[in-house]
C-alpha positions in Angstrom: -85.2 69.9 -89.0 -88.0 68.8 -91.2 -87.8 68.1 -94.9 -90.4 70.7 -95.8 -89.8 72.4 -99.1 -89.6 75.9 -97.8 -88.7 77.6 -101.1 -86.5 80.6 -101.0 -86.8 81.4 -97.4 -84.0 83.9 -97.6 -85.9 86.0 -100.0 -89.1 85.7 -98.0 -87.3 86.8 -94.8 -85.8 89.8 -96.5 -89.1 90.8 -97.9 -90.9 90.4 -94.5 -88.1 92.4 -92.8 -88.6 95.2 -95.3 -92.2 95.5 -94.1 -91.2 95.7 -90.4 -91.8 99.4 -89.6 -90.9 98.9 -86.0 -87.4 97.4 -86.7 -86.6 100.2 -89.2 -87.6 102.7 -86.6 -85.1 101.4 -84.1 -82.4 101.2 -86.8 -82.2 97.3 -87.0 -80.4 95.6 -89.9 -80.9 91.9 -91.1 -77.3 90.7 -91.2 -77.5 87.0 -91.4 -80.0 84.4 -92.8 -79.6 80.8 -92.6 -81.9 77.8 -92.3 -83.1 77.9 -88.7 -80.9 80.9 -87.6 -81.2 84.6 -88.2 -79.1 87.6 -86.9 -80.2 91.1 -86.5 -77.9 93.9 -85.7 -78.6 97.3 -84.1 -76.3 100.4 -83.5 -76.4 102.1 -80.2 -78.7 105.1 -80.2 -79.5 107.1 -77.1 -83.1 107.3 -78.2 -83.4 103.5 -77.5 -82.2 103.7 -73.9 -83.9 103.9 -70.6 -83.2 106.3 -67.7 -79.7 104.8 -67.0 -78.5 105.1 -70.5 -78.6 101.4 -71.3 -80.5 99.7 -74.1 -84.2 99.4 -73.0 -85.5 96.0 -72.3 -88.4 96.6 -74.7 -85.9 97.2 -77.5 -83.9 94.0 -76.6 -87.1 91.9 -76.4 -88.4 93.2 -79.7 -85.1 92.5 -81.5 -84.9 89.0 -80.0 -88.6 88.2 -80.8 -87.9 89.3 -84.4 -84.9 87.2 -84.8 -86.7 84.1 -83.4 -89.6 84.9 -85.7 -87.5 85.2 -88.8 -85.7 82.0 -88.0 -89.0 80.2 -87.8 -89.8 81.4 -91.4 -86.8 79.5 -92.6 -88.3 76.2 -91.6 -91.9 76.6 -92.7 -93.6 76.1 -96.1 -93.9 79.2 -98.3 -97.6 79.6 -97.9 -97.5 79.8 -94.1 -96.6 82.6 -91.7 -95.8 82.6 -87.9 -97.0 84.7 -84.9 -95.2 84.7 -81.5 -97.6 83.3 -78.9 -95.2 83.4 -76.0 -91.7 84.4 -74.9 -89.5 84.7 -71.9 -86.5 87.1 -71.7 -83.7 86.9 -69.2 -81.8 90.2 -69.0 -78.4 89.0 -68.0 -76.3 92.2 -68.2 -76.7 95.9 -69.0 -77.1 96.7 -72.6 -74.0 98.8 -73.0 -72.1 98.7 -76.4 -71.4 100.3 -79.6 -73.6 97.7 -81.4 -75.9 94.9 -80.5 -76.3 91.5 -82.0 -79.6 89.5 -81.8 -79.5 85.9 -82.9 -82.6 83.7 -83.2 -82.3 79.8 -83.6 -84.9 77.2 -83.9 -84.8 74.6 -81.2 -87.8 72.6 -82.2 -89.6 73.0 -85.5 -93.1 71.5 -85.7 -96.2 71.4 -87.7 -98.2 73.8 -85.6 -95.8 75.2 -83.0 -92.1 76.2 -83.3 -89.8 76.8 -80.3 -86.8 79.1 -80.7 -84.1 80.4 -78.6 -82.6 83.9 -78.9 -79.4 85.4 -77.6 -78.5 89.2 -77.5 -75.0 90.4 -77.3 -73.4 93.8 -76.7 -70.5 94.6 -79.0 -67.8 97.2 -78.1 -64.4 97.2 -76.8 -63.3 93.6 -76.1 -65.3 90.3 -76.8 -69.0 90.3 -77.3 -70.9 90.3 -74.1 -74.1 88.2 -73.6 -76.8 90.6 -72.4 -80.0 88.7 -72.8 -81.6 85.3 -73.6 -85.1 84.4 -74.9 -87.2 81.4 -75.3 -90.0 81.8 -77.8 -93.0 79.9 -78.9 -94.5 80.6 -82.3 -97.6 79.4 -84.0 -97.7 78.6 -87.6 -100.5 80.4 -89.4 -102.2 79.1 -92.6 -105.1 80.5 -94.6 -105.9 83.5 -92.3 -107.0 86.7 -94.0 -104.5 89.6 -93.6 -101.7 87.2 -92.3 -99.3 86.2 -95.1 -95.6 85.0 -95.2 
């Protein structure tokens, strides 16, 4: 990881999360914030399922994208922000569980581009089950009107 003084990234991530209306709509909770790693949890809700009663791929993708994006905030300077410019999701197993855990980790920080990896898990009876993985590319934004950290 770089030696950037990124200030109080935990406070910035919590404030940014509080402004995320989409995440609040789906019932997401910010549960763990560390340098280069963030976890978001989500309770099962039938309103978030697709026609077979499993967690919708769009919800899984949104939660993984957010976890990776917040992890990126932890490795950038305080006056910068990030925007996702690309991601790929592999849906590995049906999203069935009582809760879901989405972890984003930074694989490669950079001065303009950051690469992150995400993993989604279903939590229920027995051990957590890996249901999805993501590779995410994010662009660091500086000095753009309307986009702040």
